C-alpha atoms as one frame of an Amber mdcrd trajectory, in Angstrom:
protein
 133.308 -40.381 -85.816 133.212 -41.601 -82.369 134.066 -39.269 -79.556 135.914
 -40.145 -76.351 136.225 -38.347 -73.104 138.682 -38.738 -70.277 138.061 -37.467
 -66.598 140.832 -36.039 -64.751 139.977 -35.636 -60.881 142.104 -33.556 -58.842
 142.160 -33.367 -54.946 142.867 -30.208 -53.124 146.228 -31.813 -52.190 147.060
 -32.214 -55.774 146.735 -35.877 -56.149 145.018 -37.317 -59.245 142.757 -40.418
 -59.749 144.143 -42.860 -62.280 142.933 -46.239 -63.225 145.095 -49.368 -64.038
 143.530 -51.201 -66.856 143.074 -54.974 -67.028 145.691 -57.061 -68.536 143.377
 -58.477 -71.356 144.935 -58.474 -74.805 141.718 -57.674 -76.411 141.187 -54.310
 -74.826 142.882 -51.062 -75.920 145.921 -50.470 -73.687 146.020 -53.392 -71.577
 147.911 -53.403 -68.290 148.400 -49.460 -68.450 147.632 -46.521 -66.327 145.147
 -43.955 -67.536 142.341 -41.524 -66.774 138.844 -42.612 -66.513 136.867 -42.271
 -69.607 135.084 -43.926 -72.537 133.127 -43.407 -75.626 130.182 -41.085 -76.038
 126.808 -42.658 -76.417 124.202 -41.240 -78.698 121.945 -40.777 -75.668 124.534
 -38.516 -73.955 123.478 -35.031 -74.608 127.051 -33.618 -74.435 130.625 -34.589
 -73.269 129.749 -33.715 -69.646 127.000 -36.306 -69.615 129.420 -38.903 -71.026
 132.105 -37.966 -68.504 129.736 -38.248 -65.587 128.364 -41.674 -66.792 131.876
 -43.042 -67.373 133.002 -41.927 -63.985 129.957 -43.633 -62.333 130.522 -46.784
 -64.435 134.090 -47.192 -63.736 134.546 -45.811 -60.098 131.136 -45.555 -58.491
 131.620 -41.736 -58.108 128.540 -40.036 -58.890 128.871 -36.242 -60.179 126.472
 -33.580 -61.435 127.495 -33.196 -65.189 126.925 -29.444 -64.752 129.926 -29.465
 -62.443 132.383 -30.759 -65.035 134.412 -28.373 -67.209
């Protein structure tokens, strides 16, 4: 069974980072708003590693996986 993670980044002012997906019919949920996330790779030790990797891949933001809850 594949696992997926989502990352919700909340700024001190309460604003939340969201992502607008491409309008490509072959992807899941084209042209919709969502949180950053993706599938867990076998090389990821836990979901925090997956979350940090997806955040970097999709936004360029680098975060220590240990800081994610």
